[in-house]
C-alpha positions as CSV (number, residue, x, y, z in Angstrom):
1,M,63.7,213.7,4.1
2,V,66.6,215.5,2.0
3,A,67.6,218.6,1.8
4,T,67.9,219.7,-1.5
5,A,71.3,220.5,-2.7
6,E,70.2,224.6,-3.1
7,S,68.3,224.8,0.0
8,S,71.7,223.8,2.0
9,R,74.1,226.2,0.0
10,L,75.8,229.0,1.8
11,S,74.6,232.5,0.8
12,T,75.9,236.1,1.2
13,R,74.2,239.0,1.8
14,K,75.9,241.2,-0.7
15,T,76.2,239.4,-4.3
16,L,77.7,241.4,-7.3
17,P,75.8,243.9,-9.6
18,K,75.5,243.0,-13.0
19,N,76.3,246.2,-13.9
20,S,78.9,247.0,-11.6
21,K,82.6,248.2,-11.4
22,Y,83.9,244.3,-12.6
23,S,82.1,244.5,-15.7
24,S,83.1,248.0,-17.1
25,L,86.5,246.6,-16.3
26,W,86.2,243.4,-18.1
27,K,85.0,245.3,-21.5
28,K,88.0,247.8,-20.6
29,L,90.4,244.8,-20.8
30,R,88.9,243.0,-23.7
31,K,88.9,246.3,-25.7
32,M,93.2,246.9,-24.8
33,R,93.4,243.3,-26.0
34,N,91.9,244.0,-29.0
35,N,94.4,247.0,-30.0
36,G,96.9,244.6,-29.2
37,Q,97.7,245.7,-25.8
38,G,96.9,242.3,-23.7
39,N,99.4,240.1,-21.7
40,S,100.5,236.9,-22.9
41,V,102.5,234.4,-20.8
42,F,105.1,232.3,-21.7
43,L,108.0,230.2,-20.0
44,D,111.7,229.8,-20.9
45,N,113.7,226.9,-18.8
46,R,114.3,229.9,-15.7
47,A,111.0,231.3,-15.4
48,V,107.3,232.4,-16.0
49,L,107.3,235.0,-18.8
50,I,104.4,237.5,-18.3
51,G,104.0,240.4,-21.1
52,G,107.3,239.2,-22.4
53,H,109.1,239.7,-18.9
54,R,110.5,236.8,-16.5
55,A,108.7,237.1,-13.2
56,L,108.9,235.3,-9.7
57,I,106.1,234.0,-8.5
58,F,105.1,234.3,-4.5
59,S,101.9,232.8,-4.4
60,G,99.1,231.8,-1.9
61,A,96.6,228.8,-1.8
62,V,93.2,230.2,-1.0
63,H,90.1,227.9,-2.1
64,Y,87.2,230.3,-2.6
65,T,84.8,228.0,-1.3
66,R,85.9,227.7,1.9
67,S,85.9,231.6,2.7
68,T,82.8,234.1,2.1
69,P,82.3,236.9,-0.6
70,E,82.2,239.5,2.2
71,M,85.9,237.8,3.0
72,W,87.8,237.7,0.0
73,P,88.9,241.5,-0.6
74,R,90.3,241.6,3.1
75,I,92.0,238.0,2.7
76,L,93.7,239.5,-1.2
77,S,94.5,242.8,0.7
78,E,96.1,241.2,3.6
79,S,97.9,238.4,0.7
80,K,99.5,241.7,-1.1
81,R,101.3,243.3,1.9
82,A,102.6,239.8,2.8
83,G,104.5,240.6,-0.5
84,L,102.2,238.1,-2.6
85,N,101.5,238.6,-6.5
86,T,99.6,235.5,-7.0
87,I,96.3,233.5,-6.4
88,E,96.1,229.7,-6.1
89,T,93.0,227.7,-6.0
90,Y,91.5,224.5,-6.4
91,V,88.0,224.4,-8.8
92,F,85.9,222.2,-7.0
93,W,83.7,220.3,-9.5
94,E,81.3,218.4,-6.7
95,Q,80.3,222.0,-5.6
96,H,79.7,223.7,-8.5
97,E,77.6,220.4,-10.3
98,P,76.2,218.6,-6.9
99,Q,73.2,216.7,-8.9
100,E,74.2,216.2,-12.3
101,G,73.5,219.1,-14.6
102,V,72.3,221.0,-11.9
103,Y,75.0,223.9,-11.6
104,D,75.7,226.1,-9.3
105,F,78.2,229.7,-9.2
106,S,76.5,232.0,-6.4
107,G,77.5,232.9,-3.1
108,C,80.7,231.5,-2.2
109,R,81.0,229.3,-4.9
110,D,81.0,232.4,-7.3
111,L,84.1,232.1,-8.6
112,G,84.2,234.7,-11.5
113,R,83.3,237.4,-8.6
114,F,86.7,236.1,-7.2
115,L,88.7,236.0,-10.1
116,D,87.5,239.6,-10.5
117,L,88.6,240.1,-7.0
118,C,92.1,238.9,-7.7
119,H,92.5,241.2,-10.6
120,E,91.0,243.8,-9.1
121,A,93.6,243.7,-6.3
122,G,96.5,243.7,-8.8
123,M,97.1,239.7,-8.2
124,Y,97.6,236.9,-11.0
125,V,95.7,233.1,-10.7
126,I,97.0,230.0,-10.5
127,L,93.7,228.2,-11.9
128,R,94.1,224.4,-10.5
129,I,90.7,223.1,-12.6
130,G,91.1,218.8,-11.5
131,P,88.7,217.3,-12.6
132,Y,90.1,215.6,-9.4
133,V,91.5,217.8,-7.3
134,C,92.3,216.2,-3.5
135,A,92.6,219.0,-1.2
136,E,90.7,217.3,1.8
137,T,87.6,218.2,0.2
138,N,84.5,216.0,-0.2
139,F,85.4,212.8,-2.6
140,G,88.4,214.9,-4.0
141,G,86.1,217.6,-5.7
142,L,84.7,215.0,-7.9
143,P,80.5,214.7,-7.8
144,W,79.3,211.7,-6.3
145,W,76.9,211.0,-9.4
146,L,79.7,209.3,-11.1
147,I,79.5,206.3,-9.8
148,T,75.9,206.0,-10.5
149,K,77.0,205.6,-14.3
150,A,77.6,202.1,-16.0
151,G,80.8,201.3,-16.6
152,M,82.2,204.3,-14.6
153,V,85.9,204.1,-13.1
154,T,87.1,207.6,-12.1
155,R,90.1,208.6,-13.1
156,T,91.4,206.8,-16.1
157,L,91.4,206.2,-20.0
158,N,87.6,205.7,-19.3
159,K,84.7,206.7,-21.8
160,P,82.2,207.2,-19.0
161,F,84.4,209.2,-17.0
162,M,86.0,211.4,-19.7
163,D,82.3,211.7,-21.5
164,A,81.2,213.7,-18.5
165,V,85.0,215.2,-17.7
166,D,84.7,216.9,-20.9
167,G,81.1,218.4,-20.9
168,W,82.3,220.1,-17.3
169,I,85.5,221.5,-18.3
170,R,83.8,222.7,-20.8
171,R,80.8,224.5,-19.1
172,L,83.9,225.9,-16.7
173,L,86.0,227.6,-19.6
174,A,82.6,229.1,-20.7
175,E,82.1,230.4,-17.3
176,I,85.6,231.7,-16.3
177,G,87.6,231.5,-19.5
178,D,87.6,235.2,-20.4
179,R,89.2,235.4,-17.0
180,Q,93.0,234.2,-19.2
181,I,95.1,236.9,-19.6
182,T,95.8,236.4,-22.6
183,R,92.0,237.5,-22.6
184,G,92.3,240.0,-20.4
185,G,92.3,238.4,-17.2
186,P,94.6,237.1,-14.1
187,I,94.9,233.2,-14.9
188,I,98.4,232.9,-15.9
189,L,98.3,229.3,-15.4
190,A,96.0,226.3,-15.5
191,Q,96.5,222.6,-13.5
192,L,94.5,219.7,-15.1
193,E,94.4,216.6,-12.5
194,N,96.9,216.6,-9.6
195,E,98.9,214.5,-8.0
196,Y,98.8,211.5,-9.8
197,S,102.0,209.8,-9.1
198,N,99.8,209.0,-6.0
199,V,97.5,206.3,-7.9
200,S,99.7,206.2,-11.7
201,G,100.1,202.3,-9.8
202,R,96.4,200.9,-10.4
203,Y,96.0,202.6,-13.8
204,G,99.1,202.0,-15.2
205,A,100.0,202.5,-19.1
206,D,95.9,203.9,-19.7
207,G,96.5,206.4,-16.8
208,Q,99.4,208.0,-18.8
209,K,97.0,208.0,-21.7
210,Y,94.3,209.5,-19.3
211,L,96.4,212.6,-18.5
212,E,97.3,213.4,-22.2
213,W,93.5,213.2,-22.9
214,C,93.0,216.0,-20.5
215,V,95.9,218.1,-21.8
216,Q,93.8,217.6,-25.1
217,S,90.5,218.2,-23.8
218,G,91.0,221.7,-21.4
219,R,92.9,222.8,-25.0
220,A,90.0,222.0,-26.9
221,A,87.8,223.7,-24.2
222,G,88.8,227.0,-24.6
223,L,92.4,226.9,-22.1
224,E,95.1,229.2,-23.5
225,V,97.6,229.7,-20.8
226,P,100.5,227.2,-20.2
227,L,99.4,223.9,-18.4
228,I,101.1,222.4,-15.5
229,M,100.3,218.8,-13.5
230,C,101.9,218.3,-10.1
231,E,103.8,215.4,-9.1
232,G,103.3,213.1,-12.5
233,A,102.5,214.7,-15.5
234,P,102.8,213.9,-19.7
235,D,105.3,215.8,-21.5
236,G,104.5,219.1,-23.5
237,V,102.9,220.1,-19.9
238,I,104.8,221.8,-16.9
239,S,105.6,219.3,-14.1
240,T,105.6,220.8,-10.5
241,L,106.5,220.1,-7.1
242,N,104.5,219.4,-3.8
243,G,106.0,219.1,-0.2
244,F,107.7,220.4,2.9
245,S,110.7,220.6,1.3
246,V,111.3,219.8,-2.5
247,W,115.4,221.2,-2.7
248,A,116.8,218.0,-3.6
249,R,114.8,216.6,-6.4
250,M,115.0,220.1,-8.2
251,D,117.9,218.4,-10.1
252,A,116.3,215.8,-11.3
253,L,113.7,217.5,-12.6
254,R,115.8,220.0,-14.2
255,K,117.7,217.0,-15.9
256,E,114.2,215.4,-17.2
257,R,112.5,218.9,-17.9
258,A,115.5,221.3,-19.2
259,S,113.3,223.8,-21.1
260,Q,111.0,224.4,-18.4
261,P,111.5,226.5,-15.7
262,I,111.2,225.0,-11.7
263,L,107.7,225.7,-9.9
264,W,106.9,224.2,-6.0
265,T,102.8,224.1,-6.5
266,E,102.5,223.0,-2.9
267,A,104.8,224.6,-0.2
268,W,103.0,223.5,3.1
269,T,102.2,225.4,5.5
270,G,101.0,223.4,8.4
271,W,99.2,220.1,8.1
272,Y,95.5,219.6,8.3
273,N,93.3,217.8,10.8
274,T,91.2,214.8,11.4
275,W,88.2,214.6,13.9
276,G,90.2,212.8,17.5
277,D,93.5,214.4,15.9
278,A,96.1,216.6,17.4
279,H,96.5,219.9,15.6
280,H,99.3,220.6,13.1
281,I,101.7,223.1,13.6
282,R,104.5,224.4,11.0
283,P,107.3,226.9,12.5
284,T,107.4,229.7,9.9
285,E,111.4,229.6,10.0
286,D,111.4,226.1,8.3
287,I,109.3,227.3,5.9
288,A,111.7,230.4,5.2
289,Y,114.1,227.9,5.2
290,E,112.9,225.5,2.9
291,V,111.9,228.4,0.7
292,L,115.2,230.1,0.4
293,R,117.2,226.6,-0.7
294,F,114.4,226.0,-3.2
295,F,115.2,229.9,-4.7
296,A,119.0,229.1,-4.1
297,M,118.5,226.1,-6.7
298,G,117.4,228.0,-9.0
299,G,113.6,228.1,-8.4
300,T,111.7,230.8,-9.4
301,G,107.7,230.4,-8.6
302,V,106.1,229.2,-4.8
303,N,102.9,228.7,-4.1
304,H,101.8,228.4,0.0
305,Y,99.6,225.7,0.6
306,M,97.4,226.7,2.4
307,W,97.9,230.3,2.7
308,H,94.6,230.7,3.7
309,G,92.8,227.4,4.4
310,G,89.0,228.9,5.6
311,T,86.5,226.4,6.9
312,N,84.9,223.2,5.6
313,F,81.6,224.5,5.0
314,E,78.2,222.6,5.3
315,R,79.3,218.6,4.1
316,D,82.0,220.0,1.9
317,G,84.8,218.1,4.0
318,M,87.0,214.5,3.2
319,Y,85.8,211.4,4.9
320,T,86.8,212.3,8.7
321,Q,88.2,216.1,7.8
322,A,87.1,218.6,10.8
323,A,85.4,221.6,9.7
324,S,88.3,224.0,10.1
325,Y,90.6,223.7,7.1
326,D,93.0,226.3,9.3
327,F,96.2,224.3,8.2
328,D,98.4,226.6,10.5
329,A,98.2,229.1,7.7
330,P,99.4,231.9,7.6
331,I,96.4,233.8,7.3
332,D,94.3,232.2,9.5
333,E,90.8,230.4,9.4
334,Y,88.9,233.8,10.4
335,G,90.5,235.7,7.3
336,L,93.1,237.3,9.7
337,P,96.9,237.8,9.2
338,T,99.2,236.0,11.9
339,D,102.8,236.0,12.8
340,K,103.7,233.9,10.0
341,S,102.1,236.0,7.2
342,E,104.1,239.2,7.8
343,R,107.9,237.2,8.7
344,L,107.0,235.7,5.3
345,G,105.9,239.1,4.1
346,V,109.2,240.3,5.2
347,L,111.1,237.1,3.3
348,H,109.1,237.9,-0.1
349,R,109.7,241.1,0.0
350,M,113.6,240.9,0.3
351,L,113.3,238.8,-2.7
352,Q,111.2,240.6,-4.4
353,T,113.5,243.5,-4.3
354,H,116.4,241.6,-5.8
355,A,114.5,239.7,-8.2
356,D,116.8,240.5,-10.9
357,L,119.5,238.8,-9.8
358,L,117.3,235.6,-9.7
359,L,115.5,235.9,-12.7
360,H,118.7,237.5,-15.0
361,G,121.7,237.0,-12.8
362,E,124.3,234.5,-13.7
363,R,123.4,231.1,-11.5
364,L,126.9,230.0,-10.3
365,P,127.8,226.6,-9.4
366,P,127.1,225.7,-5.9
367,E,129.8,226.1,-3.8
368,V,130.7,223.6,-0.6
369,L,131.6,225.5,2.4
370,V,131.3,222.5,5.0
371,L,131.3,219.0,3.8
372,G,128.4,216.6,4.7
373,D,127.2,213.0,5.3
374,Y,124.2,212.8,3.2
375,P,123.6,213.3,-0.2
376,Q,123.8,216.5,-2.1
377,N,125.7,217.8,0.7
378,A,122.2,217.9,2.7
379,D,124.0,218.3,6.6
380,G,126.6,220.5,5.2
381,V,126.8,224.1,4.3
382,M,126.2,225.1,0.8
383,L,126.7,228.8,-1.1
384,H,125.2,229.6,-4.1
385,A,125.0,232.8,-5.9
386,F,123.4,234.5,-8.7
387,K,126.0,237.4,-10.3
388,L,124.7,240.2,-12.4
389,D,127.0,243.1,-13.1
390,D,128.9,244.2,-9.8
391,R,126.6,243.3,-7.4
392,E,125.5,239.2,-6.2
393,L,123.2,237.6,-4.1
394,V,124.4,235.1,-1.9
395,I,122.2,232.3,-0.1
396,V,124.1,230.4,2.5
397,I,122.4,227.0,4.1
398,N,123.3,225.5,6.8
399,G,121.2,222.3,6.5
400,N,122.8,221.1,9.9
401,D,120.8,220.1,12.9
402,W,123.5,222.3,15.0
403,P,125.7,225.5,14.3
404,K,128.5,225.2,11.4
405,T,131.4,227.8,10.9
406,A,132.1,228.9,7.6
407,R,134.2,231.5,6.0
408,V,131.4,233.3,3.1
409,R,133.2,235.9,1.2
410,G,136.1,236.1,3.4
411,V,134.2,236.5,6.6
412,Q,134.0,233.7,9.2
413,M,130.2,233.2,10.1
414,T,128.6,231.3,12.9
415,L,125.5,229.7,11.5
416,P,122.8,228.3,13.4
417,H,121.1,225.1,13.1
418,K,118.9,224.9,10.1
419,T,119.3,228.6,8.7
420,A,119.6,229.9,5.5
421,V,121.3,233.8,5.2
422,V,121.2,235.9,2.3
423,L,123.7,238.6,2.1
424,L,124.1,241.4,-1.1
425,G,127.2,242.0,-2.5
426,S,128.9,245.1,-4.7
427,G,132.2,246.2,-4.6
428,G,133.6,243.7,-2.4
429,K,131.8,244.4,0.3
430,Y,128.4,242.2,1.9
431,E,125.8,243.1,3.9
432,K,122.9,240.4,5.3
433,L,119.5,241.0,3.9
434,Y,117.9,238.5,6.0
435,S,118.5,235.2,8.0
436,T,115.9,232.1,9.0
437,A,117.3,232.6,12.6
438,D,116.3,236.4,13.0
439,R,113.3,236.7,14.5
440,Q,111.5,239.0,13.0
441,P,109.8,242.4,15.7
442,V,106.1,241.4,14.7
443,E,104.1,239.7,17.4
444,I,100.1,239.1,16.8
445,R,98.0,237.2,19.4
446,R,94.1,236.1,18.9
447,K,91.9,235.1,21.4
448,M,88.5,234.4,21.5
449,E,85.9,236.3,23.7
450,D,82.7,235.8,24.9
451,S,80.3,237.9,23.2
452,G,78.2,237.7,26.2
453,K,75.3,236.4,24.7
454,S,72.6,234.1,26.6
455,L,71.3,231.1,25.1
456,A,68.0,229.2,26.3
457,W,67.7,226.0,24.1
458,K,64.5,224.1,23.4
459,K,65.2,220.5,22.1
460,V,62.7,218.4,19.7
461,A,63.5,214.4,19.0
462,E,64.1,212.9,15.6
463,E,62.5,209.4,14.6
464,P,62.3,207.1,12.1
465,C,60.0,207.9,9.4
466,P,58.2,204.6,8.8
467,D,56.2,206.1,5.6
468,A,59.6,206.3,3.9
469,W,60.9,202.9,4.0
470,K,61.6,201.2,0.8
471,G,62.9,197.5,0.6
472,V,66.6,197.1,-0.1
473,A,69.1,194.5,-0.8
474,I,72.3,194.2,1.7
475,P,75.0,195.6,0.7
476,H,73.5,198.7,0.0
477,N,74.9,202.0,-1.2
478,M,72.7,204.4,0.2
479,L,74.5,207.3,-1.7
480,F,72.1,206.1,-4.6
481,A,69.5,206.9,-2.3
482,T,70.9,210.1,-0.4
483,R,72.3,211.3,-3.5
484,D,75.0,213.0,-1.1
485,E,72.7,215.5,0.0
486,T,72.7,214.3,4.0
487,D,74.8,212.4,5.9
488,Y,72.1,210.2,7.4
489,G,70.1,206.7,6.4
490,W,67.7,204.5,8.5
491,Y,67.6,200.8,8.0
492,S,65.0,198.3,9.3
493,A,64.5,194.9,9.5
494,T,62.1,192.3,11.5
495,V,63.9,189.2,12.4
496,Q,62.1,186.1,14.3
497,R,63.3,184.2,16.9
498,E,62.4,180.7,18.6
499,D,63.2,181.5,22.0
500,D,65.0,184.4,24.0
501,G,68.1,184.9,23.6
502,R,71.0,187.1,22.7
503,A,73.0,186.8,19.1
504,V,76.2,188.5,17.9
505,M,75.3,190.5,14.6
506,R,78.1,191.6,12.6
507,I,77.4,194.5,10.0
508,G,79.9,196.5,7.4
509,V,79.1,200.2,7.4
510,A,80.5,203.5,6.3
511,D,81.0,205.1,8.5
512,R,79.0,204.9,12.0
513,A,75.9,203.0,12.6
514,T,73.7,203.5,16.0
515,V,71.8,200.3,16.5
516,W,68.0,199.7,18.2
517,V,66.8,196.3,18.8
518,N,62.9,196.6,20.1
519,G,62.8,200.0,20.5
520,R,65.7,199.9,22.9
521,L,69.4,201.7,22.0
522,V,71.8,198.5,22.0
523,G,75.3,200.6,20.9
524,V,77.4,202.2,18.4
525,P,79.4,199.1,16.8
526,V,82.2,201.9,15.6
527,P,85.2,202.6,16.8
528,A,85.8,206.2,18.4
529,R,88.0,207.5,16.3
530,L,87.9,206.1,12.1
531,K,90.7,205.7,10.4
532,E,92.1,207.9,7.1
533,D,92.3,205.0,5.0
534,R,90.3,201.8,5.5
535,K,91.3,198.4,3.5
536,P,88.0,196.4,3.3
537,G,88.5,194.5,6.7
538,D,88.1,197.6,8.5
539,F,84.4,198.3,7.9
540,L,83.2,195.3,9.7
541,F,81.8,195.6,13.2
542,D,80.9,193.2,16.0
543,I,77.7,193.8,18.2
544,E,75.8,191.9,21.0
545,V,72.3,192.1,20.3
546,P,69.3,190.7,23.0
547,L,66.4,189.3,20.7
548,R,62.9,187.4,21.8
549,R,60.8,184.9,21.1
550,G,58.7,185.9,18.2
551,G,59.9,189.2,15.8
552,N,62.4,191.5,16.7
553,K,62.2,194.8,15.1
554,I,65.7,196.3,14.7
555,V,66.7,199.4,13.4
556,I,70.3,200.9,12.6
557,L,71.1,204.6,12.1
558,V,74.0,204.9,9.5
559,N,76.0,208.1,9.3
560,S,78.5,209.4,6.7
561,V,81.1,211.7,7.8
562,G,81.9,212.6,4.5
563,L,83.6,210.8,1.1
564,I,87.2,209.8,0.7
565,K,89.4,211.9,-1.3
566,G,91.6,209.3,-3.2
567,D,91.4,205.6,-4.2
568,W,93.7,205.2,-1.4
569,G,90.9,205.7,1.4
570,I,89.0,202.6,0.2
571,D,92.5,201.3,-1.8
572,A,90.2,201.1,-4.6
573,P,88.9,203.5,-7.6
574,Q,86.9,206.4,-6.4
575,S,84.2,205.1,-8.2
576,E,83.7,202.7,-5.9
577,E,83.0,204.4,-3.0
578,R,80.1,203.4,-1.0
579,R,78.2,204.3,2.2
580,G,75.1,202.7,4.0
581,L,75.6,198.6,4.9
582,I,78.3,197.5,2.6
583,A,78.4,193.8,3.8
584,P,76.0,191.0,4.1
585,V,74.5,191.2,8.1
586,L,75.4,188.4,10.1
587,L,73.6,187.1,12.6
588,D,76.0,184.6,14.7
589,G,78.0,184.4,11.8
590,E,75.2,183.0,9.5
591,P,74.1,185.6,6.8
592,L,70.4,187.4,8.1
593,D,68.3,186.7,5.0
594,V,65.3,189.1,6.0
595,E,63.6,191.8,4.0
596,W,65.4,195.7,5.1
597,G,63.6,198.6,4.5
598,F,65.4,202.4,4.0
599,A,64.5,205.5,4.5
600,A,67.6,208.5,3.2
601,G,67.7,211.8,5.7
602,L,66.7,213.1,9.4
603,I,63.2,214.9,10.0
604,G,64.6,217.9,11.1
605,E,66.6,218.3,7.5
606,R,63.1,218.7,6.4
607,S,62.1,220.8,9.1
608,M,65.4,222.7,8.0
609,A,64.8,223.0,4.6
610,L,61.4,224.0,4.6
611,N,61.1,226.5,7.4
612,G,64.8,227.3,8.3
613,I,64.1,226.4,12.1
614,I,63.0,223.0,13.5
615,S,58.9,222.5,13.4
616,P,57.2,220.4,15.9
617,D,54.4,220.0,13.1
618,V,56.5,218.5,11.0
619,F,57.7,215.8,13.2
620,S,53.9,215.2,14.4
621,A,53.3,214.6,10.6
622,S,55.3,211.6,9.9
623,G,53.5,209.7,12.5
624,G,56.7,208.1,13.5
625,T,57.8,207.1,17.2
626,S,61.3,208.5,18.8
627,L,63.5,205.9,19.9
628,P,65.1,206.4,23.3
629,E,68.9,208.4,22.5
630,A,68.6,209.0,18.9
631,P,69.6,212.3,17.7
632,V,68.1,215.5,19.0
633,W,67.3,218.5,17.4
634,L,68.0,221.8,19.7
635,E,67.0,224.8,19.0
636,T,68.3,228.4,20.1
637,S,68.2,232.2,19.0
638,F,70.0,235.4,20.0
639,D,70.3,239.0,19.0
640,V,72.7,241.1,17.0
641,S,72.7,244.5,16.8
642,N,73.7,246.8,13.8
643,R,76.6,248.1,15.7
644,E,77.8,244.5,16.2
645,L,77.4,243.2,12.8
646,E,79.4,246.4,11.4
647,D,81.8,245.6,14.5
648,P,84.7,243.6,12.3
649,R,85.8,241.1,14.7
650,P,84.6,237.6,13.5
651,W,82.4,235.6,15.0
652,A,82.6,231.8,16.4
653,F,80.5,229.1,18.1
654,D,81.6,227.5,21.4
655,A,80.8,224.1,21.0
656,T,82.0,223.3,24.4
657,G,80.1,220.0,26.2
658,L,78.5,219.0,22.8
659,G,79.0,215.3,20.9
660,K,78.4,215.0,17.3
661,G,76.5,216.6,14.7
662,M,75.3,219.3,12.3
663,M,74.9,222.8,12.8
664,F,72.3,225.5,11.3
665,V,72.9,229.3,11.7
666,N,69.8,231.0,10.4
667,G,68.2,228.1,8.3
668,R,72.1,227.4,6.0
669,M,73.8,224.3,7.2
670,L,77.3,225.5,8.6
671,C,79.4,222.2,9.2
672,R,79.3,219.1,10.7
673,Y,80.9,219.3,14.2
674,W,82.3,216.9,16.5
675,Q,84.0,217.3,20.0
676,L,86.0,214.5,19.8
677,A,89.1,214.4,21.9
678,A,92.7,214.0,20.2
679,P,95.0,211.3,21.3
680,D,98.0,212.1,24.0
681,A,101.5,213.0,22.8
682,R,102.8,209.6,22.3
683,H,100.0,208.7,19.6
684,A,99.1,211.8,18.1
685,R,99.9,211.2,13.9
686,H,102.9,213.7,13.2
687,N,103.9,214.0,16.3
688,R,107.7,213.2,15.5
689,H,107.4,214.6,12.3
690,P,110.5,217.2,11.0
691,H,108.7,219.8,9.6
692,L,105.7,219.9,12.3
693,V,104.6,220.4,16.0
694,T,101.2,218.8,17.2
695,T,99.5,220.1,20.1
696,G,96.8,220.0,21.6
697,H,96.6,216.8,23.2
698,E,93.7,214.6,24.8
699,I,91.3,218.0,24.0
700,P,88.7,217.8,20.9
701,T,90.6,218.7,18.0
702,Q,87.8,221.5,17.1
703,R,86.4,223.7,20.0
704,F,85.3,227.2,17.9
705,Y,83.7,227.0,14.9
706,H,83.2,230.1,12.4
707,I,80.2,231.8,12.1
708,P,81.4,234.1,8.8
709,A,79.1,237.4,9.4
710,D,77.7,236.8,6.0
711,L,75.2,234.4,7.4
712,L,73.9,237.1,10.4
713,H,71.4,239.7,10.4
714,V,70.5,242.8,12.4
715,G,68.1,241.1,15.0
716,R,66.8,238.0,16.1
717,N,69.1,235.2,14.5
718,S,68.8,231.3,15.3
719,L,71.0,228.1,15.4
720,V,70.1,224.9,15.4
721,L,72.2,222.0,16.1
722,L,71.5,218.3,15.8
723,E,72.9,216.3,18.6
724,E,73.4,212.6,17.9
725,L,75.0,211.4,20.9
726,G,72.9,213.3,23.4
727,A,74.8,215.6,24.9
728,S,73.6,219.3,26.9
729,P,74.3,222.6,25.1
730,E,74.7,224.7,28.1
731,A,78.7,225.3,28.3
732,T,78.2,226.5,25.0
733,G,78.1,230.0,23.5
734,I,79.0,232.6,20.9
735,F,82.2,234.4,20.6
736,R,84.5,236.8,18.6
737,R,87.8,236.7,17.7
738,S,89.7,239.6,18.4
């Protein structure tokens, strides 16, 4: 019943030949290293030193698995054009080892190829290995099968967990270890673990020993470059900062870690979207303002998270995470530049032009031009300066919510609210180089255009598969049966009654459930919106069920919408993650003492894995019986010409009118979809966040779903939907982004 991991992997039409130019490039680089010409990377208290020279790091987060190999060269080219010299990416253990001992470094998971392309583009790489990465990805990047290990407790000093981590890091370094700069490659820094301060209180002293062990394990596996950890690091590892704004924490970090540079590993460019949530936007001016405050206070490395957010393909998004991981990033989900990338590029190039002042100039004591009421004059006007010979780089910050007037190097200036201004002085004369208040003369607007393709749909109803029922005890963790290769599991039981009547059935379910009694749909006893973080009581739901005298057949379809991204999602170690009927089933308050059967997956998933289409023969062979308002499979096709495929405009599917489910293109699972409307502005998450603006209220969180050109071919292309809620596909369509 369950589609295999191999069959559901997003693949590409273009692969890297083993005898390609990349192979010869690596031979040349290794020869250079052997001749003593290879690069080195070190750190001092000011900056990262590459090849013996201090470097300003302008980095952007690009997760290789959230785009495709065909998209990578353009994304990297646009990133470099916007002034970046470094790419940061997480490594997703759960995607590379979806089942224990089964590894996948192909297609969009070809990390080696991605690193080679970064190197060819002249970009350095910050590799954030984990094993835990968060990243709004399934299980925070940990593989599901860890929960099957006896005695397993994740992310602490626990031997079963550490043994698994050690094996993974050694396997990873065997795959990409030669891409470190010490061996002629692009990787200049590596991160182990991630944001450990979020869970350090749970694990105490053992947690800190675990972090120290991570360092030892990484070094033993072959990590040679300097190691970093963000938001919680042991001694001997570079401690870095994450957030919308970090300048107020820099002095404290500098006192704590006086020998290291200040690096900002995640400068958030926007925010992610969960199903039923409004869209989050972060104004470019706010990002530029915070970045300048960071550099003004002596920071020398910033990583924009995300620079290109991309798409949560297949089932790789975390619990409740939308398929789009756009993040309001400077390069949009489709790999196209935006106003944000163009305008931040102006800032990057300006700072890089004067990197010698920031890296080697004397950092003068900050001057208070206008006193503020908050600590560190957060709401005042501050002047920061870097002096080298007769040149001076001046950064003036107005942290107030209203304009302020100040005298700057002999000139009276009126500074708009929350503004950073950069001046260059030489011979006593100063010129303005940049201001966050100046609107850059750049405007990029994207729109979706209907491709004009007519879609004719056919429908096949899903049904339980009776020959797969197996007895289980409730509570039940269906992950042990589904192996996290499907979102779906069927439960069935027969309940005996002495008379007709109605009863209240209480179920504990993760995440959603649909209930039938005696072949009749009873309902969906879960709220429309699921909370991202849940406590034990949040999983319990009541539903009234009609029962008749004698035997009553109860069927429950449970639907997962991704695994949690961190401990706080269930207020317990991730190793306690569960899906299915996770609490005793009660009937009128009494435990329901019956035998339950369970079947993993959907018949249609098996059909997709075998045929790439919905084959009625697969259903007829099952011998099952369809249920009213059970999920249905919808299938259509559309033609693509060679000219259309050569057109660089990205493709998308308009899901208008649909409910919830999954979509497949040419037999490959594309992603989950859910046309759940966001709340009105009064109830939107982050509606009044100081760095975010929310939009798209009272409409679905996501309307358009990216179809990578890699998945299409000349001729007839199939599109299959699993529609759980019985919605009609008539209003859907194929679009191009222009």
